[in-house]
DRENZA-972714 format. One line per 5 residues: number of its first residue (from 1); their letters; for each residue y, x, z of N, C-alpha, C. Coordinates in pm, whole numbers, plus 50000, padded with zeros to 5 digits. Layout:
# residues N
NUM = A = Y,X,Z,Y,X,Z,Y,X,Z; ... .
//
This chain:
# residues 439
1 = MLLSQ = 49901,50094,49989,49979,49988,50009,50124,50080,50004; 50251,50063,49954,50335,50100,49968,50439,50137,50108; 50517,50201,50123,50598,50231,50241,50678,50099,50210; 50778,50122,50291,50920,49992,50311,50982,50011,50167; 50960,49896,50076,51065,49925,49968,51191,49824,49974 .
6 = TLCLC = 51253,49793,50108,51398,49725,50142,51495,49741,50055; 51502,49870,49973,51604,49860,49876,51547,49931,49744; 51454,50018,49773,51404,50082,49647,51524,50155,49545; 51608,50174,49621,51733,50262,49563,51649,50368,49492; 51605,50350,49329,51607,50458,49241,51686,50510,49193 .
11 = LALAL = 51787,50573,49284,51917,50622,49241,51899,50760,49237; 51972,50775,49421,52006,50919,49439,52017,51048,49353; 51869,51107,49341,51858,51255,49270,51874,51197,49141; 51819,51103,49090,51827,51062,48910,51905,50955,48870; 51953,50922,48938,52071,50844,48875,52188,50949,48804 .
16 = SHAAP = 52281,50849,48728,52377,50886,48615,52466,50832,48602; 52613,50871,48530,52722,50818,48558,52807,50760,48425; 52889,50691,48417,52968,50704,48278,53121,50650,48280; 53157,50581,48214,53313,50509,48223,53340,50394,48306; 53455,50363,48392,53515,50278,48454,53472,50109,48391 .
21 = TLHDV = 53555,50041,48513,53577,49896,48497,53720,49892,48566; 53806,49889,48506,53960,49869,48618,53960,49763,48693; 53999,49804,48847,54037,49690,48930,54091,49608,48899; 54026,49490,48883,54046,49341,48829,54212,49304,48889; 54214,49368,49005,54374,49334,49059,54440,49432,49054 .
26 = MMADH = 54424,49548,49025,54544,49665,48978,54637,49629,48883; 54782,49656,48936,54880,49638,48805,54840,49652,48711; 54903,49585,48608,54876,49607,48442,54897,49808,48415; 55044,49828,48452,55060,49959,48429,54955,50095,48516; 54878,50053,48586,54830,50156,48657,54918,50234,48749 .
31 = DHDHH = 55006,50183,48764,55119,50267,48830,55088,50330,48955; 55130,50442,49035,55079,50457,49181,55096,50380,49311; 55200,50270,49267,55228,50198,49351,55132,50074,49358; 55009,50080,49339,54965,49947,49335,54914,49898,49456; 54846,49802,49493,54788,49743,49555,54684,49662,49576 .
36 = KDQAH = 54572,49666,49665,54455,49605,49621,54509,49425,49632; 54447,49375,49606,54423,49226,49621,54420,49214,49740; 54515,49138,49800,54540,49091,49946,54487,48949,50003; 54477,48869,49897,54455,48715,49877,54306,48695,49951; 54325,48598,50047,54184,48554,50140,54092,48469,50041 .
41 = PKANP = 53981,48445,50029,53927,48357,49972,53889,48275,49986; 53875,48143,49944,53865,48023,50007,53714,48027,50047; 53609,48082,49978,53490,48070,50024,53451,48214,50025; 53330,48265,50145,53288,48376,50153,53229,48413,49997; 53272,48550,49963,53257,48603,49843,53104,48653,49858 .
46 = DRCDG = 53071,48655,49695,52920,48718,49714,52863,48848,49604; 52813,48932,49699,52838,49089,49618,52754,49066,49486; 52674,48951,49478,52566,48948,49333,52661,48895,49229; 52783,48839,49284,52845,48755,49179,52888,48875,49067; 52866,49008,49134,52963,49143,49019,53087,49154,49094 .
51 = IEFDA = 53090,49150,49209,53234,49211,49243,53246,49325,49233; 53373,49393,49292,53449,49519,49309,53476,49577,49476; 53378,49660,49534,53381,49647,49676,53574,49715,49716; 53633,49710,49768,53741,49780,49841,53711,49901,49903; 53612,49909,49987,53590,50018,50067,53439,50029,50098 .
56 = ITPDE = 53359,50150,50118,53229,50148,50159,53207,50242,50235; 53194,50251,50368,53135,50320,50499,53040,50299,50593; 52969,50379,50604,52863,50364,50722,52941,50388,50880; 52882,50346,50986,52909,50372,51103,52841,50485,51153; 52863,50487,51338,52779,50566,51369,52659,50541,51359 .
61 = KGHTF = 52612,50464,51355,52466,50440,51390,52392,50421,51241; 52490,50472,51155,52419,50444,51000,52433,50310,50936; 52491,50224,51000,52497,50060,50923,52609,50104,50850; 52583,50065,50737,52680,50073,50589,52751,49942,50601; 52874,49943,50577,52945,49813,50566,53034,49856,50400 .
66 = FFKGD = 53050,49714,50347,53105,49700,50220,53207,49602,50251; 53339,49642,50220,53420,49556,50238,53459,49517,50093; 53518,49381,50111,53587,49306,49985,53687,49211,50043; 53832,49243,50063,53923,49139,50076,53921,49141,50229; 53922,49029,50323,53902,48996,50451,53770,48979,50516 .
71 = HLWNG = 53615,49008,50385,53517,49013,50425,53431,49150,50419; 53303,49124,50438,53235,49270,50490,53110,49227,50432; 53040,49322,50418,52872,49294,50430,52809,49445,50502; 52740,49384,50598,52702,49472,50686,52548,49500,50677; 52554,49606,50558,52393,49674,50524,52387,49605,50403 .
76 = FTGPA = 52271,49641,50362,52201,49624,50212,52155,49486,50141; 52148,49393,50262,52129,49274,50231,52205,49197,50316; 52199,49037,50326,52270,48959,50406,52360,48905,50316; 52450,48786,50396,52571,48736,50341,52710,48822,50397; 52829,48770,50348,52931,48803,50384,52962,48759,50508 .
81 = QVSSA = 53036,48841,50561,53101,48823,50717,53254,48821,50696; 53359,48802,50807,53484,48826,50847,53489,48938,50879; 53558,49032,50842,53603,49175,50869,53615,49189,51016; 53726,49116,51086,53754,49117,51197,53647,49057,51312; 53538,48999,51267,53443,48986,51361,53389,49134,51399 .
86 = FFKEL = 53380,49251,51309,53374,49401,51330,53441,49444,51403; 53555,49445,51309,53689,49535,51349,53804,49433,51350; 53826,49385,51478,53895,49314,51477,54073,49297,51514; 54089,49413,51505,54211,49497,51434,54259,49384,51306; 54167,49403,51220,54181,49350,51057,54221,49200,51031 .
91 = DHLGH = 54249,49133,51142,54250,48987,51141,54393,48993,51075; 54382,48923,50979,54520,48857,50905,54555,48988,50789; 54521,49125,50818,54521,49185,50704,54522,49182,50585; 54402,49101,50564,54379,49083,50416,54281,49176,50381; 54291,49298,50379,54183,49405,50295,54173,49512,50347 .
96 = VDAAF = 54079,49595,50305,54081,49770,50354,54093,49816,50222; 54186,49979,50199,54198,50042,50045,54116,50121,50048; 54071,50178,50160,53930,50300,50178,53914,50314,50284; 53810,50393,50312,53679,50426,50398,53596,50518,50429; 53584,50584,50539,53519,50711,50533,53471,50738,50658 .
101 = RMHNN = 53358,50791,50680,53291,50803,50837,53310,50974,50816; 53397,50994,50969,53401,51152,50950,53326,51215,50982; 53302,51332,50890,53213,51444,50941,53279,51585,51016; 53245,51623,51100,53324,51723,51166,53250,51766,51319; 53162,51837,51319,53058,51890,51425,53167,51950,51507 .
106 = EKPKD = 53283,52032,51464,53330,52110,51543,53433,52050,51604; 53468,51902,51595,53558,51823,51674,53510,51708,51737; 53427,51681,51854,53298,51602,51873,53406,51486,51923; 53502,51468,51910,53609,51343,51958,53656,51286,51805; 53592,51337,51720,53648,51276,51574,53537,51255,51504 .
111 = HDHIY = 53447,51325,51539,53279,51364,51473,53218,51173,51435; 53193,51151,51374,53139,51027,51317,53213,50892,51357; 53369,50926,51376,53460,50766,51364,53489,50759,51221; 53488,50614,51226,53524,50525,51090,53646,50564,51105; 53723,50583,50983,53906,50603,50946,53877,50487,50827 .
116 = LFLDD = 53991,50386,50877,53992,50280,50768,54163,50256,50691; 54146,50262,50626,54311,50316,50560,54352,50174,50468; 54501,50118,50538,54546,50034,50487,54677,50035,50441; 54728,50046,50303,54891,50075,50308,54884,50210,50308; 55007,50252,50425,55057,50336,50491,54986,50391,50584 .
121 = KVFSY = 54887,50305,50646,54828,50318,50757,54695,50376,50778; 54685,50458,50911,54509,50491,50889,54474,50421,51064; 54355,50360,51048,54289,50289,51158,54155,50426,51218; 54155,50455,51371,54029,50522,51369,53948,50434,51449; 53818,50406,51433,53693,50325,51512,53576,50402,51608 .
126 = YNHSL = 53569,50410,51676,53428,50485,51729,53343,50369,51769; 53235,50324,51757,53151,50200,51817,53220,50109,51836; 53310,50048,51713,53369,49934,51657,53540,49908,51721; 53509,50022,51826,53691,49992,51919,53779,50114,51825; 53903,50040,51821,54006,50093,51778,54054,50206,51866 .
131 = EEGYP = 54076,50364,51816,54072,50479,51936,54246,50431,51954; 54252,50482,52069,54409,50471,52134,54495,50565,52053; 54606,50512,52027,54733,50565,51923,54704,50529,51818; 54642,50407,51769,54583,50384,51613,54619,50209,51586; 54650,50169,51460,54702,50302,51367,54782,50370,51379 .
136 = KDIQL = 54800,50485,51276,54887,50547,51247,54914,50613,51113; 55064,50653,51096,55059,50694,50957,54995,50736,50910; 54941,50722,50769,54827,50829,50706,54917,50990,50730; 54998,50979,50720,55035,51190,50720,55042,51193,50858; 55045,51167,50943,55040,51182,51073,54895,51274,51116 .
141 = DFPGV = 54804,51203,51078,54642,51213,51051,54605,51315,50932; 54626,51248,50831,54651,51345,50724,54709,51421,50626; 54777,51524,50671,54905,51573,50594,54880,51595,50446; 54957,51516,50350,54938,51560,50224,54877,51495,50139; 54810,51364,50238,54768,51267,50162,54817,51136,50143 .
146 = PSHLD = 54843,51086,49995,54895,50986,49974,54893,50868,50053; 54966,50784,50054,54959,50632,50125,54890,50522,49960; 54839,50397,50013,54801,50310,49935,54690,50358,49826; 54580,50387,49917,54443,50510,49849,54392,50397,49766; 54319,50469,49662,54174,50370,49630,54007,50361,49668 .
151 = AAVEC = 54018,50494,49745,53887,50540,49801,53893,50659,49869; 53817,50673,49931,53797,50808,50037,53630,50808,50045; 53589,50915,50050,53445,50991,50132,53473,51114,50194; 53363,51120,50273,53371,51254,50365,53283,51354,50326; 53285,51469,50327,53209,51553,50266,53171,51664,50310 .
156 = PKGEC = 53037,51717,50381,53033,51785,50509,52994,51944,50400; 53062,52017,50502,53028,52187,50464,52841,52221,50440; 52843,52248,50281,52746,52282,50251,52713,52200,50117; 52790,52074,50136,52806,51996,50021,52900,52017,49956; 53041,52056,50021,53192,52099,49989,53181,52222,50090 .
161 = NSDSV = 53318,52325,50049,53337,52432,50098,53339,52473,50219; 53385,52340,50270,53390,52360,50395,53384,52147,50465; 53410,52145,50569,53396,51967,50603,53541,51965,50590; 53515,51828,50432,53660,51792,50420,53628,51636,50373; 53748,51596,50337,53739,51434,50285,53834,51448,50144 .
166 = LFFKG = 53755,51365,50045,53763,51319,49929,53844,51205,49926; 54002,51199,49868,54078,51081,49862,54092,51052,49729; 54099,50961,49714,54102,50888,49559,54224,50817,49535; 54322,50807,49417,54420,50732,49427,54452,50763,49227; 54415,50661,49178,54389,50662,49014,54348,50782,48976 .
171 = EEVYN = 54395,50854,48864,54287,50993,48836,54308,51083,48892; 54411,51089,49034,54439,51197,49131,54300,51205,49221; 54259,51318,49286,54147,51353,49343,54217,51446,49446; 54196,51416,49601,54287,51493,49689,54188,51561,49827; 54121,51708,49774,54027,51728,49849,54127,51799,49991 .
176 = YDIAT = 54074,51745,50084,54180,51736,50233,54073,51836,50326; 54082,51961,50359,54008,52010,50395,54036,52019,50583; 53964,51977,50636,53965,51917,50805,53999,52007,50884; 53948,52160,50861,53987,52271,50967,54138,52298,50955; 54169,52320,50838,54297,52379,50788,54407,52266,50749 .
181 = QSVKE = 54372,52118,50742,54452,52032,50683,54552,52041,50577; 54421,52132,50472,54535,52154,50374,54447,52101,50265; 54540,52042,50157,54504,51960,50029,54511,52040,49906; 54374,51988,49830,54400,52036,49676,54382,51950,49613; 54483,51902,49523,54516,51800,49424,54493,51854,49301 .
186 = RQWAH = 54346,51748,49244,54306,51760,49139,54287,51659,48984; 54240,51661,48927,54216,51557,48797,54137,51538,48768; 54019,51431,48794,53869,51402,48687,53883,51320,48610; 53945,51335,48537,54002,51216,48432,53840,51148,48344; 53744,51241,48353,53626,51212,48321,53573,51086,48395 .
191 = LPNCT = 53599,51113,48542,53556,51006,48649,53598,50884,48623; 53557,50775,48655,53599,50623,48632,53684,50601,48772; 53817,50563,48757,53934,50553,48883,53799,50484,48993; 53812,50521,49052,53715,50491,49184,53817,50380,49279; 53746,50257,49299,53814,50174,49370,53742,50169,49541 .
196 = SAFRW = 53585,50267,49520,53530,50247,49714,53460,50407,49642; 53411,50465,49732,53344,50591,49716,53234,50585,49810; 53114,50659,49824,53000,50616,49954,52939,50766,49884; 52905,50856,50010,52793,50938,49990,52688,50871,50092; 52562,50878,50021,52438,50821,50042,52325,50958,50019 .
201 = LEQYY = 52248,50971,50132,52130,51094,50068,52223,51201,50023; 52282,51290,50059,52368,51333,49999,52384,51365,49845; 52424,51246,49853,52470,51206,49684,52580,51133,49690; 52682,51162,49576,52767,51086,49599,52848,51007,49475; 52861,50902,49486,52883,50772,49432,53012,50683,49425 .
206 = CFHGH = 53061,50715,49321,53201,50621,49269,53157,50499,49226; 53213,50405,49275,53196,50268,49229,53291,50198,49176; 53310,50108,49080,53422,50080,49009,53385,49930,48941; 53448,49832,48925,53327,49735,48900,53268,49703,48995; 53193,49626,48897,53011,49615,48985,52950,49724,48957 .
211 = NFTRF = 52993,49824,48921,52923,49941,48864,52961,50090,48945; 52875,50162,48899,52873,50319,49008,52836,50431,48893; 52921,50518,48956,52889,50662,48892,52896,50796,48961; 52779,50817,48983,52715,50958,49067,52809,51050,48988; 52886,51140,49054,52929,51280,49045,52926,51391,49154 .
216 = HPVSG = 52952,51491,49136,52954,51643,49203,53100,51653,49303; 53042,51635,49433,53169,51633,49502,53278,51725,49507; 53245,51864,49418,53310,51975,49415,53379,51968,49278; 53303,51993,49168,53344,51948,49008,53341,51836,48976; 53321,51718,49019,53311,51604,48976,53256,51574,48863 .
221 = EVNRV = 53182,51664,48861,53071,51658,48677,52998,51524,48743; 52971,51465,48616,52901,51362,48615,52790,51370,48450; 52670,51359,48542,52548,51385,48438,52431,51263,48417; 52396,51265,48316,52305,51185,48253,52374,51040,48232; 52316,50964,48205,52402,50811,48156,52440,50711,48275 .
226 = YPKDA = 52554,50722,48311,52634,50606,48359,52749,50523,48271; 52771,50404,48343,52780,50352,48482,52638,50302,48501; 52590,50228,48598,52473,50167,48647,52544,50071,48752; 52458,49936,48738,52530,49828,48765,52463,49864,48945; 52557,49817,49016,52509,49817,49173,52453,49721,49238 .
231 = RHYFM = 52421,49650,49178,52316,49528,49205,52201,49556,49159; 52162,49684,49085,51996,49715,49093,51977,49794,49186; 52091,49847,49265,52057,49989,49348,52086,49937,49516; 52239,49921,49492,52282,49902,49662,52296,49776,49728; 52205,49666,49676,52188,49548,49733,52078,49456,49689 .
236 = RCPNF = 52034,49351,49728,51936,49295,49713,52008,49144,49637; 51918,49141,49477,52017,49029,49443,51906,48958,49351; 51887,48820,49329,51809,48761,49296,51785,48830,49138; 51700,48838,49041,51693,48889,48944,51734,49052,48904; 51772,49091,48986,51859,49252,48962,51711,49316,49071 .
241 = GHGGE = 51755,49464,49033,51702,49577,49132,51545,49591,49100; 51521,49714,49178,51376,49782,49153,51309,49721,49275; 51275,49605,49273,51145,49548,49389,51256,49476,49456; 51387,49426,49455,51475,49350,49489,51424,49236,49586; 51326,49214,49524,51229,49059,49595,51129,49090,49659 .
246 = EKVPK = 51089,49223,49682,50956,49251,49705,50954,49237,49877; 50896,49216,49940,50887,49221,50078,50865,49325,50111; 50930,49397,50246,50863,49500,50318,50736,49471,50405; 50661,49562,50363,50525,49561,50380,50512,49560,50576; 50392,49502,50616,50358,49525,50734,50281,49661,50748 .
251 = CSEVT = 50311,49716,50882,50285,49849,50931,50103,49885,50924; 50057,49741,50938,49911,49780,50948,49881,49752,50788; 49969,49779,50652,49939,49746,50576,49966,49947,50521; 50056,49998,50569,50107,50083,50532,50026,50275,50555; 49936,50306,50484,49894,50385,50419,49924,50527,50339 .
256 = LDAIT = 49943,50640,50421,49999,50770,50344,49943,50826,50296; 49957,50933,50130,49859,50983,50075,49900,51122,50116; 49999,51152,50137,50121,51305,50203,50219,51304,50287; 50237,51367,50409,50348,51389,50409,50390,51552,50462; 50506,51562,50475,50588,51708,50483,50739,51700,50525 .
261 = SDDSG = 50734,51812,50607,50895,51869,50611,50931,52011,50565; 51015,51999,50510,51076,52118,50425,51146,52202,50534; 51173,52323,50519,51235,52398,50589,51407,52372,50657; 51441,52246,50541,51569,52204,50576,51598,52096,50625; 51463,52070,50688,51418,51934,50771,51417,51802,50736 .
266 = KTYAF = 51444,51826,50548,51390,51694,50509,51238,51666,50499; 51216,51551,50569,51087,51523,50575,51065,51394,50470; 50971,51400,50379,50893,51322,50295,50751,51254,50315; 50715,51125,50269,50592,51068,50350,50577,51004,50145; 50443,51007,50142,50421,50995,49986,50293,50837,50033 .
271 = TGPIY = 50284,50767,49936,50190,50650,49923,50225,50622,49734; 50107,50621,49680,50088,50586,49566,50215,50646,49428; 50282,50605,49409,50369,50662,49287,50528,50647,49374; 50539,50649,49486,50655,50652,49537,50680,50778,49663; 50762,50748,49744,50817,50872,49837,50865,50790,49928 .
276 = MRLDT = 50927,50836,50033,51030,50803,50119,51065,50911,50220; 51231,50898,50252,51267,51029,50310,51281,50959,50446; 51216,51023,50548,51177,50989,50690,51291,51046,50770; 51376,51105,50730,51484,51197,50807,51590,51123,50807; 51644,51016,50713,51764,50995,50701,51796,50862,50731 .
281 = HRDGK = 51786,50853,50871,51771,50710,50925,51894,50649,50967; 52016,50742,50909,52158,50686,51005,52205,50654,50811; 52107,50643,50686,52094,50582,50590,52043,50528,50561; 51943,50476,50650,51814,50386,50574,51723,50455,50552; 51612,50343,50541,51462,50429,50506,51432,50372,50334 .
286 = HTFPI = 51419,50425,50255,51411,50345,50114,51314,50455,50057; 51278,50380,49941,51159,50398,49872,51210,50463,49753; 51172,50603,49686,51206,50624,49548,51068,50683,49485; 51058,50683,49326,50973,50724,49268,50978,50858,49285; 50818,50904,49288,50781,51030,49327,50882,51124,49185 .
291 = ARTWK = 50871,51099,49053,50899,51188,48940,51043,51158,48939; 51097,51099,49020,51255,51078,49009,51268,51214,49090; 51217,51268,49183,51269,51375,49269,51227,51524,49168; 51053,51502,49178,50951,51580,49103,50910,51561,49006; 50979,51551,48886,50965,51471,48751,50844,51493,48703 .
296 = EVVNG = 50765,51634,48735,50628,51632,48651,50520,51557,48693; 50532,51495,48838,50420,51480,48900,50477,51329,48889; 50371,51258,48815,50334,51083,48785,50216,51071,48864; 50227,50908,48894,50100,50834,48959,50034,50904,49055; 50139,50967,49182,50053,50965,49292,50040,51097,49326 .
301 = VDAVF = 50003,51175,49433,50001,51275,49468,49874,51292,49575; 49793,51421,49590,49675,51394,49657,49722,51510,49821; 49791,51603,49796,49818,51640,49942,49981,51710,49913; 50066,51719,50025,50167,51804,49998,50176,51894,50102; 50259,52001,50066,50279,52096,50211,50391,52226,50193 .
306 = SYSDK = 50486,52202,50289,50586,52307,50219,50605,52464,50315; 50636,52535,50224,50597,52677,50287,50710,52775,50221; 50776,52821,50294,50871,52962,50240,50981,52879,50121; 51055,52820,50166,51165,52736,50069,51116,52658,49965; 50980,52612,49936,50916,52588,49841,50824,52444,49894 .
311 = IYIIK = 50797,52378,49810,50744,52218,49847,50605,52266,49728; 50461,52240,49781,50327,52243,49723,50295,52116,49689; 50241,52057,49607,50228,51938,49572,50086,51952,49483; 49990,51894,49526,49858,51911,49485,49800,51760,49427; 49749,51781,49334,49721,51694,49237,49618,51678,49144 .
316 = GDQVY = 49509,51597,49186,49356,51665,49126,49319,51849,49139; 49319,51873,49024,49268,52027,49064,49406,52115,49030; 49502,52089,49041,49626,52144,48999,49738,52123,49144; 49776,52253,49123,49900,52291,49240,50072,52274,49171; 50123,52197,49177,50261,52198,49115,50329,52291,49278 .
321 = IYKSA = 50442,52379,49215,50529,52433,49342,50656,52448,49283; 50737,52415,49391,50886,52362,49367,50989,52403,49442; 51090,52442,49389,51195,52473,49504,51240,52390,49594; 51250,52395,49698,51303,52293,49800,51444,52222,49774; 51552,52357,49746,51687,52293,49727,51716,52206,49618 .
326 = APSTL = 51774,52134,49643,51792,52013,49561,51863,52086,49426; 51858,51994,49314,51780,51933,49279,51639,52088,49263; 51538,51949,49277,51406,52021,49281,51331,52055,49127; 51323,52228,49159,51284,52255,49040,51187,52311,48978; 51073,52299,48911,50948,52335,48909,50949,52498,48877 .
331 = IEGYP = 50847,52575,48980,50873,52736,48940,50763,52738,48808; 50885,52833,48743,50813,52880,48635,50669,52940,48640; 50576,52895,48533,50438,52931,48504,50349,52785,48584; 50402,52710,48674,50357,52632,48692,50335,52471,48641; 50208,52402,48637,50144,52392,48709,50027,52455,48764 .
336 = KSLKE = 49955,52526,48812,49828,52594,48786,49679,52514,48891; 49585,52585,48864,49457,52536,48928,49457,52584,49060; 49398,52494,49137,49381,52517,49271,49271,52637,49300; 49188,52649,49192,49163,52802,49213,49242,52912,49194; 49319,52939,49103,49414,53019,49075,49495,53074,49198 .
341 = ELGIE = 49566,52918,49228,49674,52939,49341,49608,52961,49471; 49504,52879,49530,49456,52871,49637,49341,52901,49667; 49248,52962,49593,49111,53009,49557,48980,52891,49648; 49043,52770,49574,48944,52709,49639,48946,52568,49527; 48825,52503,49519,48759,52373,49426,48836,52267,49497 .
346 = GPVNA = 48895,52162,49398,48947,52001,49491,48796,51949,49526; 48837,51822,49567,48982,51777,49588,49028,51789,49741; 49155,51758,49739,49215,51818,49874,49255,51634,49941; 49215,51673,50050,49266,51505,50092,49396,51530,50162; 49437,51672,50269,49545,51644,50289,49544,51798,50337 .
351 = AFVCA = 49717,51837,50347,49719,51987,50388,49860,51997,50432; 49876,52099,50553,49974,52124,50610,50010,52273,50651; 50123,52303,50706,50156,52456,50737,50252,52412,50868; 50233,52489,50985,50313,52462,51095,50410,52566,51075; 50541,52543,51114,50650,52624,51096,50642,52782,51139 .
356 = DHHIV = 50700,52883,51064,50671,53020,51098,50574,53078,51063; 50436,53007,51052,50305,53067,51021,50313,53089,50899; 50186,53127,50860,50153,53145,50699,50023,53093,50662; 49981,52989,50758,49835,52975,50750,49869,52794,50689; 49822,52795,50553,49821,52636,50559,49671,52587,50562 .
361 = HIIQG = 49660,52443,50606,49518,52390,50659,49502,52325,50599; 49382,52319,50470,49363,52212,50401,49246,52154,50431; 49247,52006,50464,49123,51919,50481,49087,51868,50378; 48950,51931,50360,48852,51835,50249,48743,51740,50268; 48748,51635,50334,48618,51555,50372,48673,51587,50533 .
366 = QKMQD = 48572,51631,50575,48544,51612,50743,48551,51784,50760; 48594,51834,50702,48613,51982,50708,48783,52046,50691; 48802,52141,50816,48938,52213,50725,48934,52378,50720; 48989,52394,50608,48976,52530,50573,49109,52582,50557; 49132,52729,50635,49246,52777,50642,49288,52839,50546 .
371 = IDLSA = 49364,52922,50463,49423,53004,50404,49564,53055,50389; 49547,53206,50445,49653,53246,50424,49751,53288,50311; 49855,53219,50338,49944,53238,50212,50007,53350,50215; 50006,53432,50314,50083,53586,50255,49985,53661,50198; 49849,53647,50182,49762,53736,50135,49743,53718,49975 .
376 = TPRAV = 49707,53842,49940,49664,53797,49740,49595,53861,49759; 49459,53818,49699,49436,53729,49655,49466,53577,49753; 49478,53499,49724,49465,53368,49831,49319,53327,49890; 49217,53318,49973,49112,53278,49997,49130,53221,50134; 48972,53133,50142,48987,53097,50275,48951,53156,50392 .
381 = VREAP = 48999,53215,50472,48988,53313,50606,48926,53216,50756; 48921,53088,50686,48882,53035,50837,48790,52878,50812; 48702,52852,50827,48635,52671,50806,48631,52638,50918; 48622,52499,50950,48570,52414,51091,48567,52296,51031; 48460,52244,51091,48430,52094,51089,48531,51989,51179 .
386 = LPISG = 48556,51877,51123,48673,51805,51188,48591,51705,51278; 48645,51673,51385,48591,51550,51486,48655,51411,51401; 48707,51419,51318,48774,51269,51263,48772,51296,51135; 48691,51173,51003,48675,51141,50949,48793,51080,50870; 48803,51076,50726,48857,50946,50616,49016,51047,50656 .
391 = IEAGM = 49065,51170,50669,49198,51199,50707,49272,51160,50589; 49389,51137,50549,49462,51108,50428,49589,51200,50392; 49598,51232,50529,49760,51310,50512,49766,51369,50671; 49857,51472,50639,49856,51534,50801,49987,51631,50775; 50044,51638,50858,50183,51725,50922,50226,51788,51032 .
396 = CGPDG = 50257,51908,51041,50261,51978,51165,50400,52017,51197; 50464,51957,51316,50585,51973,51329,50635,52031,51486; 50732,52039,51570,50757,52064,51669,50649,51990,51756; 50603,51870,51737,50536,51832,51867,50405,51819,51864; 50357,51916,51725,50205,51938,51715,50166,51885,51587 .
401 = VKVYV = 50039,51833,51605,49953,51801,51436,49994,51642,51458; 50018,51608,51317,49974,51462,51308,49884,51429,51175; 49748,51350,51190,49722,51318,51097,49661,51202,51118; 49690,51143,50940,49661,50987,50924,49580,50935,50829; 49517,50794,50912,49376,50769,50889,49417,50648,50847 .
406 = GSEYY = 49441,50575,50748,49496,50441,50749,49639,50411,50772; 49639,50314,50867,49747,50251,50905,49770,50317,51068; 49670,50405,51063,49708,50492,51228,49675,50669,51218; 49736,50742,51316,49752,50838,51311,49694,50938,51475; 49651,51051,51446,49594,51074,51561,49693,51225,51605 .
411 = HYETP = 49720,51253,51713,49829,51388,51750,49727,51471,51853; 49726,51584,51772,49698,51707,51849,49830,51810,51900; 49815,51878,51970,49913,51974,52033,49900,52097,51930; 49810,52152,51859,49794,52255,51779,49658,52231,51652; 49655,52286,51555,49569,52268,51452,49450,52318,51498 .
416 = RLLAF = 49437,52398,51609,49305,52446,51685,49234,52345,51729; 49311,52281,51807,49283,52146,51907,49224,52051,51763; 49269,52053,51675,49232,51936,51588,49108,51984,51595; 49093,52102,51539,48935,52165,51474,48831,52174,51583; 48869,52190,51710,48783,52226,51832,48735,52122,51924 .
421 = SKMLP = 48862,51992,51960,48867,51928,52034,48725,51848,52021; 48630,51851,52121,48578,51740,52142,48585,51595,52178; 48739,51599,52269,48745,51452,52268,48825,51388,52190; 48792,51266,52118,48920,51241,52003,49011,51150,52094; 49113,51178,52069,49260,51082,52122,49255,50972,52079 .
426 = EPKKI = 49341,50879,52119,49328,50787,52135,49431,50771,52013; 49412,50690,51853,49451,50671,51786,49602,50594,51799; 49701,50615,51688,49848,50540,51723,49899,50476,51611; 49973,50372,51637,49971,50290,51498,50067,50325,51461; 50093,50349,51307,50223,50329,51253,50338,50230,51287 .
431 = TPDMM = 50445,50292,51311,50580,50169,51380,50665,50142,51258; 50764,50044,51267,50872,50025,51209,50947,50182,51206; 50987,50226,51343,51091,50294,51343,51007,50449,51259; 50924,50439,51231,50867,50578,51174,50871,50552,51006; 50807,50407,50964,50834,50362,50798,50906,50281,50759 .
436 = GCVE = 50975,50223,50840,51065,50134,50769,50992,49953,50770; 50853,49970,50798,50773,49863,50781,50774,49735,50919; 50718,49627,50903,50693,49537,51005,50615,49494,51071; 50597,49484,51166,50503,49437,51297,50409,49339,51204 .
//
């Protein structure tokens, strides 16, 4: 069975970009003094009608808010609600121009705060409470950033050169360095005029009309084919989306083919032709086609493990090795046979490597074979029978080893205990917190 397909946002790494649909309430001459529509709608807006968002931001708990006029949507599903029900100071203000969640670990008092922009003012919220001293003039908090913004999005160090915020106004983009308070202004004329922007799973999206375009946060570069309709990806709408009407599976129905965590802490669970990121709880748990990230691998995997900034994917009697860093790139010369790469014959049921170790533990049926990845040629250095049959996936983490059998898993403190324990631990159930399933 598949993992949670709440959204199946088949975008992030494989999405693509193109031309804009201009804001339907922007002034016809597109001058720099335009305002977004401040009219209060007579009925709650329906995002499935193809509307244009005024702003998008997650909060400190990872709940994503989509703003339109004096309404918002809390999350990727559900009806519109009045904005003031969540941010009471927005009552009667009519709209939000831009919004973002601050990323600034060096200043804990600001980190994870939501900043909402309206005309020439900025509001700072934490836990949905307005911080003392707000609203302020935008220039007091963000000197050099103009008023009447179109969009804003945070850009952490590593994705940008430093912890930054990207502000959008027309064709102008203002890169604001949080630490130095310096602003670099540039034009990304090839990018549509963004009426909202969103960072999701380390990717950046410019929303325009009911479409979106993915862009690089430093260069503004747009790759592949855009725009794409947001209703296929960022919300559940009838007759739209990749599984938008599919039900979230029960936890008792969830089974894994493989699970691994790379050196950067990204954790991937695989089942059938899809995978899920498990480390992104603040962005929600969503499923993606495996081939979107590892394009040479189709129709599922047998086992996956991570070692030395690389991800090893075993499928049949082949081993695919990818660089862990995005975008995932297949190492030249691969795939290779299991025999050539690891010195064993297939099939493989599960595989895992513990941090700072060079041994990959390969599970085949009810035996575990240890292979030293630092040796050349690679060969089995140890073999042990296992007390558990039917293992389908396994991973070693800071809390020990977990091996998965159906919708349950067994926990051991070390691989050695997995191999030599005479007492079988009590099986544990896969939970909603782990996989986004339902009880």
